[in-house]
N, C-alpha and C positions, 0 to 999 in steps of 0.2 A: 890290277886289284882296286885300285882308286875309283876307276870307272865302273867297275861291277858293283862297289857298295854304293855308288851314287845312284845307280840304275835302280837297285833294291830299295833305297831309301825313298825315291821319287815314286816308286811302284806302290809302297805304303801311303806315304804322305800325300801323293797325287791321286789315290783314288778317288772316283766320283763320289762315293759316299762321305769320305773324309773332307773333301774341298767343298761340298754342298753345304756340309754342317758349318763351316768357316764362313762361307758366304751369307748364309742366314743370321750369323752373329754381326757380320758387318752391316746388313739390311737394318737390324735392330738398333744398332749404334749410330745409324743416319750418317754413315761416313760414305765416302765416295772412292772408287777405285779408278785410278787413272794410269792405264799401262803404256810405257814409253818403249815404243818400237822403233826400228831403223829400217833395215832392209829385209824384203821378202823376195826370196829369189832361189833357184837351184844353186847348189854349190859351183863356184866359179874359179876356184883356186885361191882367191884371197884368205889370208889368215883372219880376216874380220868376217867371221862366218854369218852368213844370211840365215834368217828363219825360212825354212822351206814352205813353198806354197801348201804342200798337204799339210804341215803341221799348223799353218795359219788357217787353213779351211777348218780343220778339227777343233782349233781353239774357238773360232767362231761359232761352230756348231755347239760347243759346251756353253758359251758365253750366252748365245741367244735362248738356251734352255734355262740356265741358272740366274741369269741377270737381266738387267734392263740397260741396253746399250743406248746411249744417248750422246749429245754433244756438250761442249762448253758453255753454250747459250743456256741450256737447260737443266743444268745442275741443281737450280733451286727447287726443282720439282721432285723433292726426295719424298719419302714415305710409302715407296713401293714395297710390296712384300719381298721382292728380289732387290739385291744391290744396284745402284747405278754405276756403270761402267764407261769409261771413255777411252777411246783408241787415240793415242797421240804419237805421231810419227816426227822424227826429226831429221834434218840434213838436206832432203829433197832428192833422194836417189831415183833415177829414172825408172827401176823396176817396181816402184810404187804404183806407176801407171800400168806396166806390163802384166803384173802379178796381183798385187794387192787390191787395188781397184776393182777388177772383175770379179774378185772372190767377194769383197763388201758388197758389191751390187747384188749378188746372188742371195744374200741376207737382207738386203735393204737398210744398210747401216752406213753412217757417216763417220769420218774421221777428222781430226787435226792435223795438219801437216805444217812443220815449221822449216823454212827454208833460209838458206845462205845466200845473199845477194852476190856475193863475189864467186860463188860456185855457179850460180846461174849463168854468170857473165863468161867464166872461163871454161865451163864444161867440166872443171876437175873438182875431186873432193877436198876437204880439208887435209892439211899436211899429215897428221897422225893417220888418217884412214888410208891415204895414198901410200904411206910408209908401210902399213898393213897388207894392202894390196901386193906391194913390191916384194915383201917378205915371203908371202904365200906363193908367189909365181916364180920366184928365182931362187937359186941356192943360197944358203946362209953364207957363202964365201962371196957372193956376187953382192949380196946385201951389205956386208961388212966392209967390201971393197966403196960402195958409193956412200956410205956414212962413216969412213974411216976418220975424217977430220972433224966429226961432229961430237963436240964434248958431251958426256952425259948420256950419251946412246950406247947401250951395250947390245952388239948382235947377238949375244948368245942368249939374252933374256926372251921370255915369252912375249907374243904379240901383244897382250894386254898391256904388260910393263913398258915395251917399246912406245906403245901408243901414249901411256901417260908421261913417259919421259920426254915426249913431244907436246902433248896438247896443254899442259899445265904451264908452260913458258908464257912470259909476256908476249904479246902478239909481234912486237918489233924483232924479238929474236926469233920467232916462228918464221917471219918473212925472210930474215936473213938465211936461215938453215933452208928454206924452201928455194931460194935463189940460187944455192950452192947445190942441191941434190935434185932439183925438178929435172933438169935436161939430162941428168945422168941416167934417172930411172926411165925416162920416156925415150932415151937413146938405146936402151937394153932391149935387145931383140926378143919379140914375142910379149913384150909386156905393155898392158894398156890398163889404165887406173877404172875404179867404178864410175859409170856414166852418171851424170846428174841431169835432172830436169832443166829445160830451157825455159826462157820467158813464156813463150807460147804454151808450154806444158802447164806451167803454173798457173796461168790464166785460166787455162781450160779446167783444171781440177778444182779451182777456186769457185767455179760455178756450182759446186755440190758439197766440197769439203771446206772446213775452216783453216785458212792459211795465215799463219804467224810467221814472224820475224825470228830467227836464230842468231842473232848478231850479224854484222855485215862479213866478217871473215873467221867466225866460228872462234871466238876469243873466250877464254877462261876468266871471268871476270874478277875473281878474287885475286888475279895477278895484276890486275890492272886499276889504275885511278878511278875515283868518281866520275872526274871530268871525262875520262876516255868513255866510259859507261855511258855518260849524257850525249857525247858527240856521236857514238856508236847508234845509239837509239834514234836520235834526230837524223842520222844517215840512212837508217833503214827506213823511217817515214817517207823521207823524201824519195828513196829509191821506189818504195811501193807505189806512191802517188804517181810518179813519172812515168814508171815503167810497166806497172801491173794494173794500175787504174783504180786502186782503193787504198785507205789509210789502214795500216795494220793495228788491231786492236789486242793481240796477242804477242807476247814477247816471251821465247823461251831461252832460259839461260843455258849456253853450251856447258856441258858437263856437269850440270847442276851447280856450277859455281857461282855463288853471289854473297853480297853482304846487305844487311838491313838497310843501309844507307842507299844502297843502289835501287832496292824495291821502291824506296820514297820517291827516287828520281823517275822512275817509270811510271808511277801514279801520276806525278807531276805534269808529264808529257801526255797524258790521256790514255795509256794502254788500260785496257778493261781487265786483262789477266796476265799473270806472270806465271810461268811453269818453271819449276825446279825439279830435281830428281834428287829424293830423299829416302826412298824406301819406306814411305809411310802413306797412311790413308790421308784423303784430302776432306776437307770440310766444305760442305756443298756452297755456303754462302761467302766464303772467302775469296779474295782477289787473288792471293798467292796460294798457289795449289802444288803440292809435291806429287811426284809419279814414282811407279814402280818400273825399273828397268826390267824389260820383259825379253828374254831369250829362252829357247828350249831346243833340245835334240830328241825328246820323245814327247807322246801325248801326255803320258802321266805327269811329266815335268812342267809341260804347258799348263796342265790344269791347276797344279800347285801354284805356279806363278800367278795364275789368273787371280787367286785370293790374296795375293800380297806376299812377296818373296820371302821377307824376314820379319814383318810387322806381327805383332800379335794384338789381339782385340782384349 
C-alpha cells in the first residue's frame, strides 16, 4: 500500500507541469539546485540501489529542457530564465565511467565528482556501502553471522539504518569494524563489493569533469575533531598533488556532516568550494553549497526531486 501511495503522490507532484512551475520559482529566486548523486547503473543485487541508466537519461532530458545545467565554476552566472542546476556525484564508483559519462556526453553536460583516496587505492567502497552491498547479495542470516560481534548494528534493520549505524561512527571505530568484517565479507562465496575508480580513471575523467575530495576515508566530520578535519584535508591535498597531478579546489563533506569551524578550516587551506547535503537550495555566490540528495525509481519521482526534494521556495 505504501508503495502504491508513493507512486500516486509522485505521479501528481512530479508531473511535468507541476515541476516546471516550481523550477520557474527557483529561477526567479536566483537560487541554484545542486543534485547529489552516487551510483548510476543497472540493479546489481546491492541493497544500496543505484539510479538506473534509463532514469538518469530521462532526468537529463527533463533538466536540459527546463533548466540550465552548469558547473561549480559558473554558478555566478545566474539570471537565466531557467534555474541553474549542477550534477554532483560522490564516492567515485566505476559505474560513473561506464554509464553516467556516456549519457552526459550525449547531452553535452559536465559534472562534479568527489572521490575518496583510500577507495581509489584499495578499490573498495566505504564500510557502510560495502555492508549494504553484502546485505543485498547474501541472506540475512549470513549478514547477521558476519556482523554478530559488532555492537550497534542490527541485522534486522533496513539497509539505510544499517548504513547509518556504521557511517556516523568516528573513523577509528569504522577502521576497527572494517578490520573485523572485511575478510569475512570478501570470503563469502559469490560476493563482490561495488567497484571503485582507479587513479588512471580519475585522471581521465578530470580532463572534462570537476573532481573534488570526499575526505581520505569517507569520515563523518561531526564525529571527528577539527584537528582531524585539518589533517584529513591536508592529506587530500597531498594525495591529489602527488597522485592525480592537481590540487583539489572542492571538498565535499561525507554524509553532509560538518561544523561551522570546519568550514573555516577548509577556507584557510584554500578550498574554493565546500559541498554539504542539506536538502536546500544553494546561493550562487556562496563558497559553501548545500545539495539535494537525488534518487528515483520512476520518471515522475525523478522530476519531483529535480526541483528540490523537500525544500519550498
